[in-house]
C-alpha positions as CSV (number, residue, x, y, z in Angstrom):
1,M,21.3,28.6,3.3
2,K,19.6,25.4,4.4
3,R,16.4,24.5,2.5
4,R,14.4,23.5,5.6
5,N,14.1,24.6,9.2
6,F,12.3,21.7,11.0
7,L,9.9,21.7,13.9
8,R,9.3,18.7,16.2
9,A,6.6,16.2,15.3
10,A,3.0,17.1,15.7
11,V,0.1,14.8,15.8
12,I,-2.8,15.5,13.5
13,G,-5.7,13.5,14.8
14,A,-5.7,10.7,17.3
15,G,-2.9,8.5,16.1
16,V,-1.6,9.5,12.6
17,T,1.8,11.1,13.0
18,A,2.7,14.0,10.7
19,F,6.2,15.5,10.8
20,G,6.6,19.2,10.6
21,N,8.8,21.7,8.9
22,T,8.8,25.3,7.8
23,L,10.5,26.7,4.7
24,T,12.4,30.0,4.8
25,P,9.9,32.2,2.8
26,G,10.8,32.5,-0.8
27,A,14.1,30.6,-0.4
28,M,15.2,28.3,-3.2
29,A,18.2,26.0,-2.9
30,A,20.1,23.7,-5.1
31,P,18.9,20.1,-5.0
32,A,20.3,17.7,-2.4
33,Q,23.8,16.4,-3.0
34,N,25.7,13.2,-2.1
35,G,27.1,13.1,1.4
36,P,27.8,11.0,4.4
37,S,24.8,9.5,6.3
38,P,24.2,10.8,9.8
39,Y,24.0,7.1,10.9
40,G,27.4,6.1,9.4
41,P,28.2,3.6,6.6
42,L,26.1,0.5,5.9
43,Q,27.3,-2.7,7.5
44,A,27.5,-6.2,6.0
45,A,24.1,-7.8,5.1
46,N,22.4,-9.4,8.0
47,A,20.6,-12.7,8.1
48,N,17.6,-11.0,6.3
49,G,19.9,-9.8,3.5
50,I,19.6,-6.2,4.7
51,Q,22.5,-3.8,5.1
52,L,21.9,-1.4,7.9
53,P,24.0,1.2,9.8
54,A,25.5,0.1,13.1
55,G,23.0,-0.1,15.9
56,F,20.0,-1.1,13.7
57,T,18.3,-4.5,13.4
58,S,15.7,-6.0,11.2
59,R,13.1,-8.7,11.3
60,V,10.6,-10.2,8.8
61,V,7.0,-9.5,10.0
62,A,5.1,-11.0,7.1
63,R,5.6,-13.0,3.8
64,S,3.1,-13.1,0.9
65,G,1.1,-16.3,0.9
66,Q,2.2,-17.2,4.4
67,Q,0.2,-17.1,7.6
68,V,0.7,-14.2,10.1
69,A,-1.5,-14.2,13.2
70,G,-3.8,-16.7,11.4
71,Y,-4.1,-14.5,8.3
72,T,-2.6,-15.1,4.8
73,W,-0.5,-12.0,3.9
74,H,-1.3,-10.5,0.6
75,S,0.8,-10.6,-2.6
76,A,2.8,-7.6,-3.9
77,P,2.8,-5.4,-0.7
78,D,3.0,-1.8,-1.7
79,G,2.2,1.6,0.0
80,G,1.7,1.6,3.7
81,A,1.1,3.6,6.8
82,V,1.1,3.2,10.6
83,F,-1.8,4.1,12.9
84,A,-1.6,4.4,16.7
85,D,-3.7,1.8,18.5
86,G,-3.7,2.2,22.2
87,S,-0.2,1.4,23.4
88,G,0.5,-0.3,20.1
89,W,0.0,0.4,16.4
90,I,-1.4,-0.9,13.2
91,Y,0.6,-1.2,9.9
92,V,-1.7,-1.0,6.8
93,S,-0.3,-2.3,3.5
94,N,-1.7,-2.2,-0.1
95,S,-1.6,-5.1,-2.5
96,E,-0.6,-4.1,-6.1
97,V,-2.2,-7.0,-8.0
98,N,-5.0,-6.7,-10.6
99,P,-7.6,-8.0,-10.1
100,G,-7.8,-8.5,-6.4
101,G,-5.8,-5.7,-5.0
102,G,-7.0,-4.3,-1.7
103,A,-5.1,-3.8,1.5
104,S,-4.3,-5.7,4.7
105,A,-3.3,-4.8,8.3
106,L,-0.8,-6.0,10.9
107,V,-1.6,-5.3,14.6
108,F,1.2,-4.8,17.1
109,D,1.1,-4.4,20.8
110,G,3.3,-1.9,22.7
111,D,6.2,-4.3,22.7
112,G,6.1,-4.8,19.0
113,V,4.5,-8.3,19.2
114,I,2.2,-9.1,16.3
115,T,-1.3,-9.7,17.8
116,G,-3.5,-9.8,14.7
117,A,-3.8,-9.5,11.0
118,Y,-6.7,-9.1,8.6
119,R,-8.1,-7.7,5.3
120,V,-9.2,-4.0,5.3
121,L,-10.1,-3.7,1.5
122,S,-11.0,-6.3,-1.1
123,G,-12.2,-6.6,-4.7
124,T,-10.2,-3.6,-6.1
125,R,-7.5,-3.3,-8.7
126,Q,-3.8,-2.7,-8.4
127,N,-3.7,-0.8,-5.1
128,C,-0.4,0.9,-5.2
129,A,0.1,3.7,-2.7
130,G,-2.2,5.9,-0.8
131,G,-2.1,8.0,2.4
132,A,-3.1,8.2,6.0
133,M,-5.8,10.7,7.0
134,P,-5.9,12.5,10.3
135,W,-9.3,11.1,11.0
136,Q,-7.8,7.6,11.3
137,K,-8.5,6.3,7.8
138,W,-6.3,4.9,5.1
139,L,-6.8,6.0,1.5
140,S,-6.0,3.1,-0.8
141,C,-5.4,4.2,-4.4
142,E,-5.9,2.2,-7.6
143,E,-3.1,2.6,-10.1
144,V,-5.2,1.9,-13.2
145,D,-6.8,4.0,-15.9
146,R,-9.7,5.8,-14.3
147,G,-8.9,4.2,-11.0
148,F,-10.7,5.1,-7.7
149,V,-9.6,6.1,-4.3
150,Y,-11.0,4.0,-1.4
151,E,-11.4,5.2,2.1
152,T,-10.6,2.3,4.4
153,D,-10.7,1.5,8.1
154,P,-7.4,0.3,9.6
155,W,-9.5,-1.6,12.2
156,G,-11.3,-3.6,9.5
157,G,-14.6,-1.7,9.2
158,A,-16.3,-0.8,6.0
159,S,-14.5,0.8,3.0
160,T,-16.0,3.4,0.8
161,Q,-15.3,4.4,-2.8
162,R,-14.6,8.1,-3.2
163,P,-15.3,9.1,-6.9
164,A,-15.4,12.8,-6.1
165,M,-11.6,12.6,-5.7
166,G,-11.3,11.9,-9.4
167,R,-10.8,8.9,-11.6
168,F,-7.3,8.6,-13.0
169,T,-4.1,6.5,-12.5
170,H,-3.9,7.2,-8.8
171,E,-0.7,6.7,-6.8
172,A,-0.3,8.5,-3.4
173,A,-2.3,10.8,-1.2
174,A,-1.5,13.1,1.7
175,A,-3.7,15.3,4.0
176,D,-3.1,19.0,4.6
177,P,-5.3,19.9,7.6
178,V,-4.2,23.6,7.4
179,R,-5.7,24.2,4.0
180,G,-8.3,21.4,4.3
181,A,-7.0,19.5,1.3
182,V,-5.8,16.1,0.2
183,Y,-2.9,16.0,-2.4
184,L,-2.8,13.3,-5.0
185,T,-0.1,12.1,-7.5
186,E,-0.8,10.5,-10.9
187,D,1.4,7.7,-12.1
188,T,1.6,8.3,-15.9
189,T,4.4,9.7,-18.0
190,D,2.4,12.9,-18.4
191,G,0.6,12.9,-15.1
192,C,-0.5,15.9,-13.0
193,F,-0.4,16.8,-9.4
194,Y,-3.8,17.3,-7.8
195,R,-5.5,18.5,-4.6
196,F,-9.0,17.5,-3.5
197,V,-10.8,20.1,-1.3
198,P,-13.7,18.4,0.5
199,T,-16.8,20.4,1.1
200,T,-16.5,19.4,4.7
201,W,-13.1,18.5,6.1
202,G,-13.0,14.9,7.1
203,D,-15.8,14.0,4.7
204,L,-14.5,12.9,1.3
205,S,-17.9,12.2,-0.3
206,A,-18.1,15.7,-2.0
207,G,-15.7,18.5,-2.9
208,T,-13.6,20.0,-5.6
209,L,-10.8,18.4,-7.5
210,Q,-8.1,20.8,-8.6
211,V,-4.9,20.5,-10.6
212,L,-1.6,22.3,-10.2
213,V,-0.9,24.9,-12.9
214,A,2.7,26.1,-13.5
215,G,5.2,26.7,-16.3
216,S,7.7,24.2,-17.7
217,A,10.6,25.1,-15.5
218,T,11.8,23.1,-12.5
219,S,11.1,25.9,-10.1
220,G,8.7,28.8,-9.9
221,S,5.2,29.7,-8.7
222,F,2.0,27.7,-9.1
223,T,-1.7,28.1,-8.9
224,W,-4.7,25.7,-8.7
225,A,-7.4,25.2,-11.3
226,T,-10.6,23.2,-11.0
227,V,-10.9,20.0,-13.0
228,P,-14.2,20.3,-14.9
229,D,-14.9,16.6,-15.0
230,P,-13.3,14.5,-12.2
231,D,-14.8,11.4,-13.7
232,G,-12.2,11.6,-16.5
233,S,-14.4,10.4,-19.4
234,P,-14.1,11.0,-22.3
235,T,-11.3,13.4,-21.5
236,A,-8.7,12.3,-18.9
237,T,-8.4,14.6,-15.9
238,R,-4.8,15.5,-16.8
239,N,-5.9,16.9,-20.2
240,Q,-8.8,19.1,-19.1
241,V,-7.0,22.2,-17.9
242,A,-4.8,24.4,-20.1
243,G,-1.5,25.1,-18.3
244,A,-1.7,22.1,-16.0
245,K,1.9,21.1,-15.2
246,H,2.7,17.5,-16.2
247,F,5.1,15.3,-14.3
248,N,6.9,12.1,-15.4
249,G,5.4,9.4,-13.3
250,G,4.1,10.7,-10.0
251,E,4.8,8.4,-7.1
252,G,5.3,8.9,-3.4
253,L,3.9,11.9,-1.5
254,H,4.6,13.4,2.0
255,Y,3.2,16.4,3.8
256,A,4.6,18.2,6.7
257,N,3.8,21.7,8.1
258,D,3.1,23.8,5.0
259,T,5.3,21.7,2.6
260,V,4.7,18.8,0.3
261,W,7.3,16.5,-1.2
262,F,6.5,14.1,-4.1
263,T,8.6,11.9,-6.3
264,T,8.6,11.3,-10.1
265,K,10.1,8.0,-11.2
266,G,10.5,8.9,-14.9
267,D,13.2,11.5,-14.2
268,N,14.4,10.5,-10.7
269,R,13.3,13.7,-9.0
270,V,11.9,14.7,-5.6
271,W,9.8,17.9,-5.9
272,Q,9.0,20.3,-3.1
273,L,6.0,22.6,-2.8
274,D,6.0,25.6,-0.5
275,L,2.3,25.9,0.3
276,V,2.7,29.2,2.1
277,N,4.3,31.0,-0.8
278,D,2.9,28.8,-3.6
279,T,6.3,28.0,-5.1
280,Y,7.9,24.8,-6.2
281,E,11.4,23.5,-6.7
282,L,13.5,20.4,-6.9
283,A,14.6,18.8,-3.6
284,Y,16.6,16.1,-5.5
285,D,17.5,15.3,-9.1
286,D,19.9,12.5,-9.8
287,S,21.2,14.2,-12.9
288,L,22.2,17.3,-10.8
289,V,24.3,15.4,-8.3
290,T,27.8,16.9,-8.9
291,N,29.9,15.3,-6.2
292,G,30.1,11.6,-7.2
293,S,27.6,9.1,-8.4
294,A,23.9,9.7,-7.5
295,P,23.0,7.5,-4.5
296,L,19.2,7.6,-5.1
297,T,17.7,6.3,-8.3
298,G,14.3,4.8,-9.1
299,V,12.5,7.1,-6.6
300,D,9.2,5.9,-5.3
301,N,7.4,6.0,-1.9
302,V,8.5,8.7,0.6
303,T,8.0,9.4,4.2
304,G,9.5,11.6,6.9
305,T,10.6,11.8,10.5
306,S,10.4,14.3,13.4
307,S,14.0,15.3,12.8
308,G,13.1,16.4,9.3
309,D,14.7,13.5,7.4
310,L,13.0,12.3,4.3
311,F,13.2,8.5,3.6
312,V,12.8,7.7,-0.1
313,A,12.3,4.1,-1.3
314,E,13.8,2.8,-4.6
315,D,11.9,1.0,-7.3
316,G,14.9,-0.7,-8.8
317,G,18.2,1.2,-8.4
318,N,20.2,-0.9,-6.0
319,M,17.2,-1.6,-3.7
320,E,17.9,1.1,-1.1
321,I,15.9,3.4,1.2
322,C,17.8,6.7,1.0
323,M,17.7,9.7,3.3
324,I,17.6,13.4,2.4
325,T,18.5,15.4,5.5
326,P,17.5,19.0,6.4
327,D,20.9,20.2,5.2
328,D,20.2,18.7,1.7
329,T,22.5,15.7,2.0
330,V,21.4,12.4,0.4
331,S,22.7,9.0,1.4
332,P,21.7,5.4,1.7
333,F,20.0,4.3,5.0
334,L,19.6,0.7,4.1
335,R,20.1,-1.7,1.2
336,V,18.4,-5.0,0.4
337,S,20.6,-7.6,-1.2
338,G,19.7,-10.5,-3.4
339,Q,16.4,-9.0,-4.5
340,S,17.2,-7.1,-7.7
341,G,13.9,-8.2,-9.3
342,S,11.9,-6.4,-6.7
343,E,11.2,-2.9,-5.4
344,I,11.0,-1.3,-2.0
345,T,7.6,-0.1,-0.9
346,G,5.5,1.2,1.9
347,P,8.0,2.9,4.3
348,A,6.3,4.1,7.4
349,F,7.3,4.9,11.0
350,T,5.6,4.1,14.2
351,P,4.2,7.1,16.2
352,A,7.2,7.0,18.5
353,G,9.5,7.1,15.5
354,D,11.6,4.2,16.7
355,R,10.5,1.5,14.2
356,L,10.4,1.6,10.4
357,Y,8.2,-0.7,8.3
358,F,8.7,-1.4,4.6
359,S,8.2,-4.2,2.1
360,S,10.2,-5.8,-0.8
361,Q,7.3,-6.2,-3.2
362,R,8.5,-9.3,-5.0
363,G,11.2,-10.5,-2.5
364,T,13.9,-13.0,-3.6
365,S,11.6,-14.7,-6.2
366,G,10.9,-11.7,-8.3
367,S,7.2,-12.6,-8.3
368,S,4.3,-10.8,-6.6
369,S,3.7,-13.9,-4.6
370,G,7.1,-13.5,-3.0
371,G,6.7,-10.2,-1.2
372,I,8.3,-9.7,2.2
373,T,7.4,-7.1,4.8
374,Y,10.1,-6.0,7.3
375,E,10.6,-4.0,10.5
376,V,13.7,-2.0,11.3
377,T,14.4,-0.9,14.8
378,G,17.2,1.4,16.0
379,P,18.3,4.8,17.2
380,F,16.4,6.9,14.6
381,R,16.9,10.7,14.9
382,R,13.8,12.2,16.6
């Protein structure tokens, strides 16, 4: 039985694309296994040092420390998202440096021409991942002890600190408009998985921070419990609720109709939450690949497409973005060569689903000042 039965893409809000799926109620499946890519094998590295399937091309859209549309692109590009902007779009990217951090944006017209670039968040610390909200905002998350979430404007307006969402080592965020919640990962070896339920949907100034409570198994049922002190001092949020389930290094996070996927780098797993039935299971675990060597290691940022494919970026591994398809097959989609001292970050698709953006955080230099942001164009499944 296939794990996921996917719907076509749905738009939540005026411009942020969310990709939908529905789980068979109560169904559990073995984690994804190695298999052929629906796009075929990777070709030889192109001029950008990227191996892609036949029919796909890449270009560099920004380099750290260099001018793009009159703006100096930030160091250590990390988590990112795309927002519709008229006939074009905006790609927002975090900067994982401390101090400094923040986030920047690239503006594209309907033909993919870069028409602008600017800063959307400044003066923060180690902004790693985050998440696009359906009300056209980017949540930029600080990956530091008692870090904050910042609600930013992709068009360059004011940013707002959101302490009600908890102070911990934030990683990624994803909105669930059905349950009126925002899910959050925590990047520590004993981190938790959270949801923030705003008092008013679309207003993150007040609400309730909750933590996932479950047993120690890799599948089962879960509940939510309120975190007594979201400020996390003197007791860290992850240690305030008895029975809270701990995960080894929470990273990327993706929501699609009634399902959440998130990655944990410490054990190379992709977890799946069925939000209708309140159950969880493993969508992928490199140690459970039984038909050859595991193609996906160093799991990090994750995004999805309207066809139901998950795209998981590697921090380390062999610098790939790998796919997990609806029939639970995992395979490389692209590989970046000559950049082993880097990591792949910020994968995000345009609303039309025909372009993929991502960064190599430290590029060929292995330094945060050497980041490179790319665009891949081709016949993506939609």
